[in-house]
C-alpha positions in Angstrom: 79.7 118.9 90.1 77.9 120.7 92.9 78.9 124.3 93.8 80.0 123.1 97.0 82.4 120.3 97.7 83.7 118.6 100.9 87.5 119.0 101.3 87.4 114.9 101.6 86.2 114.8 97.9 89.0 117.0 96.7 91.5 114.9 98.6 90.3 111.5 97.3 90.2 113.1 93.8 93.8 114.0 94.0 94.4 110.4 95.2 92.2 109.3 91.8 94.9 111.1 89.8 97.9 109.9 91.7 96.7 106.0 91.2 95.4 106.5 87.5 91.9 106.2 88.0 88.6 108.2 86.9 86.5 106.5 89.4 86.6 104.6 92.7 84.0 102.5 94.3 83.5 102.3 98.1 81.2 99.7 99.3 79.8 99.2 102.8 81.3 95.8 103.4 84.7 94.8 105.1 87.3 92.3 104.3 84.7 89.6 105.3 81.6 91.1 103.4 79.7 91.7 106.6 76.8 93.6 106.4 77.2 95.3 109.9 80.9 96.5 110.4 82.9 98.0 113.0 83.8 101.5 113.2 87.2 101.0 111.6 85.7 99.6 108.4 83.2 102.2 107.8 84.8 103.9 104.9 81.7 104.8 103.1 80.3 106.8 105.9 83.6 108.5 106.4 83.8 109.7 102.9 80.2 110.5 102.5 78.8 111.1 106.2 76.0 108.5 105.3 75.5 106.1 108.2 73.0 103.9 106.7 74.0 99.9 107.0 73.2 99.7 103.2 74.7 101.6 100.4 77.6 102.0 97.7 79.5 105.2 97.0 81.2 106.2 93.9 83.5 109.0 93.5 84.9 110.5 90.0 86.8 113.1 89.2 83.7 115.5 88.9 80.8 113.7 90.8 80.0 111.8 93.9 77.1 109.4 94.1 75.6 107.2 96.7 73.2 104.3 95.8 70.9 103.1 98.7 67.5 101.7 98.9 64.1 103.1 100.2 64.8 102.7 103.8 67.3 105.4 103.8 66.3 107.9 101.5 65.5 110.6 104.1 68.4 109.9 106.1 70.9 110.0 103.2 69.3 113.5 102.3 70.0 114.9 105.6 73.4 113.1 106.2 75.4 113.3 103.0 78.3 115.7 102.8 78.0 118.6 100.3 78.9 117.5 96.8 77.3 114.3 97.1 74.2 113.1 95.2 71.7 110.6 96.3 70.8 107.8 93.7 67.7 106.4 94.9 67.7 102.9 94.1 64.6 101.6 92.3 63.1 105.0 91.7 62.1 106.1 88.2 64.9 107.0 85.9 67.6 106.2 88.2 70.3 103.9 86.7 71.9 101.0 88.5 75.4 101.5 89.6 77.0 99.7 87.1 75.3 101.1 84.1 75.7 104.6 85.3 79.7 104.1 85.4 79.2 102.5 82.0 77.8 105.5 80.7 79.8 108.1 82.4 83.2 106.9 83.3 85.4 106.3 80.3 88.5 105.7 82.1 89.8 103.2 84.7 87.7 102.4 87.9 89.3 101.6 90.8 88.6 99.3 93.9 89.9 97.6 97.0 89.7 94.2 96.3 89.8 93.1 99.7 86.3 94.7 100.5 84.7 94.3 96.9 82.7 90.9 96.5 83.0 88.9 93.6 79.7 89.3 92.7 80.1 93.0 92.5 83.1 92.7 90.4 81.4 90.2 87.9 78.5 92.7 87.6 80.9 95.5 87.0 82.8 93.5 84.4 79.8 92.3 82.6 78.7 96.2 82.2 82.0 97.4 80.9 85.8 96.1 79.6 87.1 94.3 82.7 90.5 95.6 81.8 89.3 99.0 82.9 88.6 97.7 86.6 91.9 98.2 88.4 92.5 96.3 91.9 94.5 98.9 94.0 97.0 97.7 96.4 95.8 100.5 98.9 92.5 101.7 100.0 92.5 105.4 98.9 89.8 106.0 102.1 92.3 104.8 104.7 94.8 107.0 103.1 92.7 110.0 103.9 91.4 108.5 107.1 94.1 109.8 109.9 92.2 108.9 112.8 90.7 105.9 111.9 89.8 103.7 114.8 91.8 100.7 115.4 90.1 97.0 114.9 88.5 95.7 117.7 90.3 92.7 119.4 87.9 91.5 122.1 88.2 88.3 124.0 86.8 85.0 122.3 84.7 82.8 124.1 83.7 79.2 123.7 79.9 78.7 122.7 78.7 75.4 124.8 77.6 72.4 123.3 74.2 72.6 125.3 73.7 75.8 123.1 75.2 74.8 120.0 73.8 71.4 119.6 76.4 69.9 117.4 80.4 70.0 118.5 82.7 71.9 116.3 84.5 68.6 115.7 81.3 67.3 114.0 80.8 70.2 111.9 84.0 70.2 110.7 84.0 66.5 109.6 81.1 67.6 107.7 82.8 69.9 105.9 85.7 67.9 104.8 83.2 65.1 104.0 81.8 67.8 101.5 85.2 68.5 100.4 86.0 64.9 99.6 82.7 64.6 97.5 83.6 68.0 95.5 87.3 67.0 95.0 88.4 70.1 97.0 91.9 70.2 98.6 91.3 73.7 100.3 88.3 75.7 101.4 88.6 79.1 103.0 85.8 80.3 105.4 86.0 84.1 105.6 82.4 85.3 106.6 82.7 86.0 110.4 79.4 84.1 111.1 80.6 80.9 109.5 83.8 80.8 111.2 82.3 81.3 114.6 79.4 78.9 113.6 82.2 76.4 112.6 84.4 76.5 115.6 81.8 76.8 118.4 83.3 80.1 119.4 81.8 83.4 120.0 83.1 87.1 120.2 82.1 90.7 120.2 84.4 92.6 117.4 81.1 93.9 115.9 78.5 95.5 118.0 75.6 93.6 118.3 77.0 90.4 116.4 78.7 87.9 118.2 81.5 87.4 116.0 85.2 87.9 115.9 87.7 88.5 113.1 89.6 85.7 111.7 89.6 83.1 108.8 89.5 79.3 108.6 91.5 77.1 106.4 90.7 73.5 105.9 93.0 71.4 103.9 93.3 67.8 102.7 96.5 66.4 101.8 97.2 62.4 100.8 94.5 61.5 103.4 95.6 63.9 106.2 93.3 66.9 107.2 94.1 70.0 108.8 92.4 73.0 110.3 94.2 76.5 110.6 92.6 79.6 112.4 94.1 82.7 111.5 93.4 85.1 114.2 94.7 87.9 116.8 96.2 85.4 119.3 95.7 88.1 122.1 92.0 87.3 121.6 92.5 83.8 122.8 92.5 84.4 126.6 89.9 81.6 127.7 91.9 78.5 128.6 89.0 76.4 127.4 89.2 78.0 123.9 92.9 77.4 123.4 92.4 73.8 124.6 89.3 73.3 122.2 91.3 74.5 119.4 94.4 72.4 120.0 92.4 69.3 120.1 
C-alpha cells in the first residue's frame, strides 16, 4: 500500500471487512450498463477521483488499483487520489483485471450485481472459483457517498414519426414476432438507448444523451401481448406522450 492513503479508502476497507470480502470491484457503468452516466452513478469517480468515461477500480484490504486504456493514462496519473495505482491496460507486464485478482486476492470478491455486467461476471468466474464472487445487497460506495446527487428525472418528450421513420407500434410488433420465433414469453429491455428507440421517446437524464431512466417489459401469454414501461411517472408531463403510451 502507498505511504499516503485517501480517507475514502480507509472507510471503504472498513466496509470490506464488515461485509466479509477481501476485494470490491467498482465499474464505470450504471444499472443500465450505460457508457455515459449521470453524476449520481459516478461511483468510480467518487472513490478514486478519476473522471474518465472508461475504467474499472478494484479495492482490496491493502491495494487500490484502476484499470483504464491509453486514452486516459495522463489524466488518471493527475487525478487519482493518494493510495491508488494506475494499471495501464495493454502495457507490457500489466495483467488484466481478472488475472490480477486471481493471483493477488485469496478471499471473497464483492460486486454490486445491479451495475456489474454478466460479461464481466463470466470473465471473473472463469478466472477463479465463482463461489468466491459475492453479490452484495448494498453498494458499498453509496454507503460512503453522503452527498450523492439525486437521480435526474427530466420530462420525456415524443420523438416524431417524421424523424423516427418507424412507429413505436411497428417496432414493438417486430420484437413480439422475434419473441414468437425464439419461443420467448418475456423480454426485458434495460439499455436506455434501446428503451428510447423502441418507444420513440426521448429524454435528458444523462448529459448529451437523449435518454431517460426506465425499463420495458414485453410479455406474451396465451396469445395476448402486453408492454409495460417502468418509469418515474413524474416525467410524463407531455399529454401526447401519455396518450401514446396508453394506446
